[in-house]
C-alpha positions as CSV (number, residue, x, y, z in Angstrom):
1,M,-75.1,3.5,-73.5
2,N,-77.8,2.2,-71.3
3,N,-76.1,0.2,-68.5
4,P,-78.4,-1.2,-65.8
5,T,-77.6,-0.3,-62.2
6,I,-76.6,-2.9,-59.6
7,Y,-80.1,-2.8,-58.1
8,E,-81.8,-3.5,-61.5
9,Q,-79.6,-6.5,-61.9
10,L,-80.6,-8.2,-58.6
11,P,-83.3,-10.9,-58.8
12,A,-86.7,-10.1,-57.2
13,V,-86.8,-11.4,-53.6
14,K,-89.8,-12.3,-51.7
15,A,-89.7,-11.9,-47.9
16,P,-92.2,-12.3,-45.1
17,E,-93.8,-9.1,-43.9
18,I,-95.0,-8.1,-40.5
19,E,-98.3,-6.4,-39.9
20,I,-98.8,-5.0,-36.4
21,Y,-102.0,-3.6,-35.1
22,Y,-104.0,-3.3,-31.9
23,K,-107.8,-3.4,-32.2
24,T,-110.2,-2.9,-29.5
25,S,-114.0,-2.8,-29.4
26,V,-114.2,-1.7,-25.8
27,F,-114.7,2.0,-25.2
28,K,-112.3,3.7,-22.8
29,S,-115.1,4.5,-20.4
30,E,-116.0,0.8,-20.2
31,R,-112.5,-0.5,-19.4
32,P,-111.7,-1.5,-15.8
33,R,-109.1,0.5,-13.9
34,I,-106.5,-1.2,-11.7
35,S,-105.8,0.7,-8.5
36,Q,-105.1,-2.2,-6.0
37,P,-104.5,-6.0,-6.0
38,D,-108.2,-6.6,-5.3
39,D,-109.0,-5.1,-8.7
40,I,-106.7,-7.6,-10.4
41,Y,-108.1,-10.6,-8.4
42,N,-111.7,-9.6,-9.3
43,L,-111.0,-9.0,-12.9
44,M,-109.3,-12.4,-13.4
45,F,-112.5,-14.1,-12.1
46,T,-114.5,-12.4,-14.9
47,I,-112.3,-14.2,-17.5
48,G,-114.2,-17.4,-18.1
49,E,-111.3,-19.6,-18.9
50,M,-109.5,-18.5,-15.7
51,S,-112.5,-19.0,-13.4
52,R,-113.3,-22.4,-15.0
53,N,-109.7,-23.7,-14.6
54,M,-108.8,-22.1,-11.3
55,E,-108.2,-25.5,-9.6
56,Y,-107.6,-27.5,-12.8
57,K,-104.5,-26.1,-14.6
58,E,-102.2,-23.2,-14.4
59,L,-102.9,-20.2,-16.6
60,F,-100.6,-17.2,-17.1
61,Y,-102.0,-13.8,-18.2
62,S,-100.6,-10.3,-18.9
63,L,-102.7,-7.2,-18.4
64,Y,-101.6,-4.2,-20.3
65,L,-102.4,-0.7,-18.9
66,N,-102.2,2.9,-20.0
67,N,-100.9,5.8,-17.8
68,A,-104.2,6.0,-15.9
69,N,-104.0,2.2,-15.2
70,D,-107.0,1.5,-17.4
71,I,-106.9,-2.0,-19.0
72,L,-105.8,-1.8,-22.6
73,A,-105.9,-5.6,-23.1
74,V,-105.8,-8.9,-21.3
75,H,-103.5,-11.5,-23.0
76,K,-103.3,-15.2,-22.2
77,I,-99.7,-16.0,-22.4
78,S,-99.8,-19.8,-21.6
79,E,-101.6,-22.7,-20.0
80,G,-99.9,-25.6,-18.4
81,T,-100.4,-28.4,-16.0
82,T,-101.5,-28.7,-12.4
83,K,-98.0,-27.6,-11.3
84,S,-96.6,-25.2,-13.8
85,T,-96.8,-23.3,-17.1
86,L,-94.2,-22.0,-19.5
87,V,-93.8,-18.3,-19.8
88,D,-92.3,-16.8,-23.0
89,L,-91.0,-13.3,-22.3
90,K,-91.3,-12.4,-25.9
91,F,-95.1,-12.9,-25.9
92,I,-95.4,-10.7,-22.9
93,M,-93.3,-7.9,-24.3
94,Q,-94.9,-8.2,-27.8
95,G,-98.3,-7.5,-26.3
96,A,-97.0,-4.6,-24.3
97,I,-95.4,-3.0,-27.3
98,M,-98.5,-3.6,-29.6
99,T,-100.8,-1.9,-27.1
100,N,-98.2,0.8,-26.4
101,A,-98.7,0.0,-22.7
102,A,-97.3,2.2,-20.0
103,A,-97.5,-0.5,-17.4
104,L,-98.3,-4.2,-17.1
105,V,-99.5,-6.7,-14.5
106,I,-98.7,-10.4,-14.7
107,C,-101.0,-12.9,-13.1
108,H,-101.3,-16.6,-12.8
109,N,-103.1,-19.1,-10.7
110,H,-101.9,-21.9,-8.5
111,P,-104.3,-24.8,-8.9
112,G,-103.2,-26.4,-5.6
113,G,-104.4,-23.4,-3.6
114,N,-101.1,-22.2,-2.2
115,T,-100.6,-18.5,-2.9
116,Q,-96.9,-18.3,-2.0
117,P,-94.6,-17.6,-4.9
118,S,-92.2,-20.4,-5.9
119,A,-88.6,-19.7,-6.8
120,A,-89.6,-20.0,-10.4
121,D,-92.3,-17.4,-9.9
122,R,-89.8,-15.0,-8.4
123,R,-87.3,-15.6,-11.2
124,V,-89.8,-15.1,-14.0
125,T,-91.1,-11.9,-12.4
126,Q,-87.6,-10.5,-12.2
127,K,-86.9,-11.3,-15.8
128,I,-90.2,-9.7,-16.9
129,Q,-89.4,-6.6,-14.8
130,Q,-86.0,-6.2,-16.4
131,A,-87.4,-6.6,-19.9
132,A,-90.2,-4.1,-19.2
133,Q,-87.7,-1.5,-17.9
134,L,-85.9,-1.7,-21.3
135,F,-89.0,-0.3,-22.9
136,D,-89.9,2.1,-20.0
137,I,-92.8,0.0,-19.0
138,N,-93.6,-0.4,-15.4
139,L,-94.3,-3.9,-14.0
140,L,-97.1,-2.8,-11.7
141,D,-97.6,-6.1,-10.0
142,S,-97.2,-9.9,-10.2
143,V,-100.3,-11.6,-8.6
144,I,-100.8,-15.3,-7.8
145,I,-104.5,-16.2,-7.4
146,T,-106.3,-19.2,-6.1
147,A,-110.0,-19.9,-5.8
148,D,-110.3,-18.0,-2.5
149,N,-107.2,-15.8,-2.1
150,Y,-104.3,-14.0,-3.8
151,F,-100.7,-12.9,-3.3
152,S,-99.5,-9.6,-4.6
153,M,-95.8,-9.2,-5.0
154,R,-96.2,-5.4,-5.0
155,A,-98.2,-5.4,-1.7
156,E,-95.6,-7.7,-0.1
157,G,-92.7,-5.5,-1.0
158,M,-91.2,-7.9,-3.6
159,L,-91.5,-5.4,-6.5
């Protein structure tokens, strides 16, 4: 007797698939290294969209780093209005995992020119730090930049 197994009796199911990859065209020797908040500030000004919109709208970026603090990737998380932008924690952690980052830096601008972190800035930084710790990823810094200055939470003892 030839009885089909339970698995052979099930209908074929189609399901979405995930394809995850990290692709870079930048040689390791050409990647910037982050060793101090000035490096973050200067790097962000090389990003055209950030420098063009510094005083226009808020942009939020994540920088993913390896163990030597070399940049693996720069990832725009969101863009908002003159006063705020939404930050989705999942997007930040997705980029960190995809690049296999050892550390990350978060950075956003304040179009109004005030570098002081808001209560919302402090809350989102704390949430990101907690999420990163779950994956053994170090939140190296949270930097707020303006056209002529910056605020580093790490340098100010807030991280």
